[in-house]
N, C-alpha and C positions, 0 to 999 in steps of 0.2 A: 145417545146417552143409556145404559141402562139403568133404570130405574127399580128402588129396594124397597119394598111395603112393607110396613110396620102393624102390627094388629091394633085393632081398638084400644086392645088393654093396655097396651103398652102407652100410647097418649094418654089415657086417663090417669096412668099412674104418674106420668110425665109432669103433667098438670095440678096433679092434688099433692106430689111430695116430693121435697126440697130436691135440688140437685145437688151431687155430690159438692161439699165446701171448699170453697178454694182458703187454701192457707193463708193467714196474714200474719202479720208480726206490727202490731203495734207501737213497738219500740225502737224497732230500728227505723221501720219505715222510708222516706227518702226515694229515689228512683230504685228499680227493682233489680237484682243482681242474680239473682235466680232463675235457672235457664226456664224457657217458656216455647212451648210450640207455633210461634207466631204464623206459620204457614196454614197453621189449622184456620185458623178466620181470614184467609185472603179471597180463598173461591168456595162460597156455601155451596155451590152445585156440583162443584167436580173433588174437593178436598175430604165431603166424609160421605158415611154410607149408608146412610137414615136421617132420618127427623132426630131421634132421640139423642145418637152419635152429635148432631150437628148443637142440639140444643144445649148440651150438657159443656161442650167448649164456647158455644157464644154467649149466653143467656147467665144474667144474674137474677136472682130469686129474693123475692118481698113476701113472704105466706099470710095468707089468710089468719085471721086473731093475732096480727102481730099488734102491739102498740106504738100508734103513728101520735106522733106532735112534734110540734115544731118551736122554737122562740121568738115567732113575730119578724119580720124583716123587713127591709126597705122595699118601695116601689119605686121603679127608676126607668127611665127611656134612654136610647140611644141618640145623642144630637152631635156629629162632624167629628165622632170617634171619642165622645166623652161621655159617662156615663154620670146622666144629668137626673135628680129628683124629678118624679113624675107628678105627687102630688105632697099635701101636708104642708107645715111652716117653713120648708128650705123650699118651697118648688120654684124650679129652672136652675138651682142650681147644683155646678158638681159634685156627686158623691166625692165627700174626702177631707183627711182627720175628724171623721164622726160628725161633722158638719149638718147631719141628717137626723131628724126623730123616725128612730125606727115605728114606722107608721102602718106595718100590716098588724093586723092582733094576732095574738099566738094561738093556736088550735088548742081545745080542751082535750086533753089526749081520748083518743076513740082506739077502738079494735077494727084492723081489717076485715072487711067484709069478703073482700076477695084476694085471691094471691095474684101478684104482678109476675111476669114474666119479662124481664128488658134486656136488654142490651148489655152485655159486662163491659161494654166500651163503644165509645162515640165511632158510629162509621167511617172506617178509616178511606182515605184516594183509592188504596189498592180495589175496597169492595165496591168503591161508587166505579173505579173506572172498569170494572167487570159488568156493571151495569151500563154505561156509555160503548163497550164490546159488545152487548148483547144487541144494544138498539144499533149499534152500526149493522152487524153482521144478518139480521134482520130486514134495514132497508135495504142490504145489497142481495138478501135473497128474493124481495121483490120486485126487483130491477132487472135480476137473473137469476132464474133458478135453477139453472145447471154449473153458478157459477162454484170454483173449488177455492175455500177460505186458507186451509190451511195443507202444507205441504207435507210428505214424510217425516222431515228433521223438524217439525212440530211449529214451521215458522209462516207468518204468513204468505201466501202466495202473488207472484208479481202479478197477476190476471187482476188479483186482488185489490192490491195495491195502486194497478191502473184504473180499475174502478171505481176507486173511493176518491182519487184526485180529481177524476173526469166529472161524478155528477157531485162534489162537493167542497170544488176550490170556489176560490171568489172571481166573480168576474175580472175579465183583463190579467190576471194570471197565466204563465206559461206552463204547463204540467213539468214539474221537475222532477230531477232524477231522485229515486229513494233508493235506500238499502230495505231488508228485510229485515223483522225483529218479530219475537217471539208472540209480544205483547203489544196491544196497542197503542199503551204508554211508549215503549221503546221505539215505535216506529213514528208517533207525534213527536219526541222529542229531538229528534232527529233534524241537524241543519240542513237546510235546501237553501237555494240558491234562487231568488224571482228574480227570471230573465227580465223583466221588465225595466228595475228598479237597480240590479244587478247589487242585489241585498242579501244578507245570509239572516235566514230567516228560521225559526222552526218552524215544525209543517203546521201545527196547530193557528200559527199567527196566517196563513195562506188559506185557510179553509175556512169553508160559510158555514159557520157553527149554529148558526140559527134552523140551517136546515136541517140538522140533529134531531131531532124530537119524538118523544114519548107519547103516546094518546095526545098529540099536540102540544105537549108543554116540553120546551129547552131542557135537555140534560147539559149540556157544559155547564158549569160554573160561569160566574162573570167575574171573572177573575181581575178587574178594573177596582176593586174596592181593597186591595192592598194598596191603592193611592189615594182614594178619594176616603177613607176611613182613618186614613191617621196624618190630619195636620199638627200633632202637637209640635210647638215651637220652641221645645226645651233645649234640645242638644242632650238630654238626658232620657230622651225615649225615642218611639217609634217616629219621630219626624225622619229619621235617618233613612225610611222606605221611602217617603214619599218621591218617588221618581220616575221620569215618565218612562224610564228603563228597567223597572221595577224586575228584578231576577224571582221575585217570589211569585209576581204576575206570571211570568214566564214556564218558573219549574215545579212550582209547588204541587200542580194536580199529576204531572205525567212522570216527573224525576222519579228512578227508583229511590231516591234518596228520603223522599218523603212518602214513600209510600204507608208507612205506619202511622201517620200522623194524620188528625181528626179533616175529615173532608169540611170545606167552607166556602163563603159567596155563592150558597144556594139560597131559591125562595122557598117559602113554603111548601108551594106546589112542586115544585123541584125533589123535595125532602121528599112529600106524598107520593112523586110521582115512583122513587125509586122501592119506596115501601109497597106500592103495589108491585111492582114487576117481583119483590123477591117474594111476595106472598105467592104469586103464580111461581115460582120457582122449589119452595118449599110446600107449594100443596101438591105437585108437580111429583115430588122425590116422595112423599107420604102416601098419596091416594086418598087423602083426607085435605078437607078447605081450612089452610090456615092464614090466615090474617094477620099481616103484618102492617101497623100505623103506627102512628106517633102519639106519643102518650100523654093524656090530658092532665091537667097540670096536679088532681089529685092523685095519677098514679104516678107522676114522676115524685111526688114529694112523700108518698108511702115505700118509694123504691130509696129515696134520699133518706129518709129519716130511720128507717129499721134496722136497730139494734136487737142483737140475742140477748137474753136476760144475763148471761154469764160475761158480756162482753164489758171490756173498757178499752171501747174503738176514741182512737182520737178524731176521729170523722164527726162529731158530734158537736158544734158551736157552741151549745151552754157549755159545755168544759173546755173549753179548747179554743177561744175564739180566736188567737194568732195562727194559726192553721202549723202550730210544732209539735213535732213527739218530745218525746223524754228527752234526747240529747237536743234538741234543739235545732233539727231538721227540717226544715219547709214539707210538706204532705200535700200541696195542692201548687198548681200553677196558677199563679195571682199576683197582682202586683201589691208590694210589703211599703212599709212603711220605712224611711232612714233610721240608723240607730240616732244614738248623739255622736256618735264618733263621726259618721257619714255625715250628719248635718256641719261640723264642723269643718268635715276638707272639703266641702260644697261652700262653705263660706271663704276658705280661705284662697280655694279657684277663684271664685266671683271676683274677690279684692283685686286678685294679681290681675285678672282680666279684665276686669273695668278700670285699672291704671294705664294697662298697656293702650289701653284705647282713650286714655286720658280724661277718663270720670272717674273721681275719688270720692264722692257724693255717697253712694250706695253703699253704705255704712249700716243704714237703718234694717234691719234685718227683719223687722216686725213688718215695714211695708213691701221688705221684699217678699218673705211670703204669703203676703196677699195677693199682692200683684201675679204671680206665678207660681199658683203653690204646688204644680206639677211636679216642677223642679225643684221647687224646696223640698217637699216632702216625701216624694214615690223615688221607688228603688226598683228596678226592671229586673233585676240577674239574680238578686239572692234567693228566690225562691228555683233557680235551678230550669227556668224556662226565658227567654225573651220575646217570645211568640208561641204559638202552641207547640206541644211536645208530642213526640208520640200518644197512641192510645192507650197502649198498656205502663203507662209510665206513673210514677209513686207505687201507691198501694190500694186495696178496695177497699169499701166499707163492708160493714157484716153481711149486704145482702148479695156482695161480691160484685159491685160496681167501681171501674178503673174510671178515675179523674171527673167521678158525679160531681163533683166541687171544679171549680174554674177551668183550666185549660179553653174549650171551647165551650160560651154557656148553651143550652139545648132546647129544640123547640119542640112546643108542645102542641097539640091540636085544642088549645083553648085560646079563644079571640075573645076581643073588645073591639067590636067596630071593626076597623082596617086593619086592628093593630093583634099580633100577636103575642100570646106571653112565653117567654123565654127563661131558663129556670136555669140557677146551678153558679152563673158567674162565670168570668171567664179571664183569658191573659191579662186583660185588659184593665179588671174589675180590682177594686182592693178590696182585704180579707172583710171589710164591713158585710159587706153583700152576700156573704156565703151562705146567707143562713137556707135551710128547707124553704122557708114561708116567703124569701124575697122572690121578683120576679121584676123582670125586665122585659118592656113594651116595644115591639120594633113592629115598620111595618108589615106584613104578610109578604109581601111584592118585594121587598129590598134583602138582598144579598149582601154579607159581612164577614171580614176573616175573622171574628172575631163568634161569631156564630156555625152553631152545627146542630148534630142529632142525633140521637139515642132512640129506636124504635122499641116498641112494647109487641111479644106476639102471642096471637091467643087462636083457639082453634074454634069454632064454630061446631 
């Protein structure tokens, strides 16, 4: 690939001046309807001509000198798929119906000392698959330096596919017949027959994915999180995902339908490996040392809290605790509380269900709400997403960042012992925790469908 160098002057300008402002409509909000060039974000090495152009497309911007403040929030952790209060008077309880005190002290407003250039979107499956593809190709080069990877039509060669299954197939699995594809995802998603079991499998089920590593770090997500992290039993929520043959676990990473969805089920070390790889790609593209990393908690707060002086942003929790715009449309992917009408419908449904099952005693709605608060209070669909949504859903905040609240919670480099701090809340969190100051604690080695990441970009 021919690399285009940009001058030091251009880079300095890039890091000291705002990027072109994203169009933002605080009234209409909701899912984005105007045309966007999503393809510009899919392959950072090949789609852009130089670093400046890549950054303008991919980064949000929270400038130095901007006033930063937040209104406190919750400190909570994840326990078997539940957000649970981590400290304070309600320690150990689920965050539901404001049952926890906001135990994080609000920040006193302060002027940011440095600008933060942060991804304007959560890293997508497409982008992460580009990383996996590069790791695959490098492994193949080491095994056979003369191997041709791509044919004249842009598809992977038969020799590459044969080498892939020869070196990375699980022991005891016969070499399957494979079709070529233009992307690694299209290759992995194809169904092949395991001749040992005579069962149709997706190719990545037959590969020994633990062998695919970057500097010793496994690069494939642990997709079993789609099953292990959803244990709710309500019938109104994610219990429908808890299946041994979960299609989300099989298809979410590789299927093109999910290409623009946020990558998830990664450990902190896997997200850091991606950042290390992207640092090398952008440095080669520019001729300068570009550092991509997970943000610190403070950097994330700066990007999430930044507001222009003339802004009427609905993304400020202090003026919009319900995460709706003026038209009542939800502007973030999170769990919402049922309306009084929905509660009435749920009560009626539960009464009919109990009668059919021969139990007409459960008419004490207060005790029902205490026994199963998840089913009683929460509505998963009204906000527009049952689980994660594409990374450019809804509308950006004033820093140009889409889904910085909700969708998937985002890793930071800030840790407390073995726990990492994740920010922003997820599609499994109620709006009460969508504060810039709120923080969730997750074991740094744990991977979850509710957690992704959004890197920051710096020049040394």
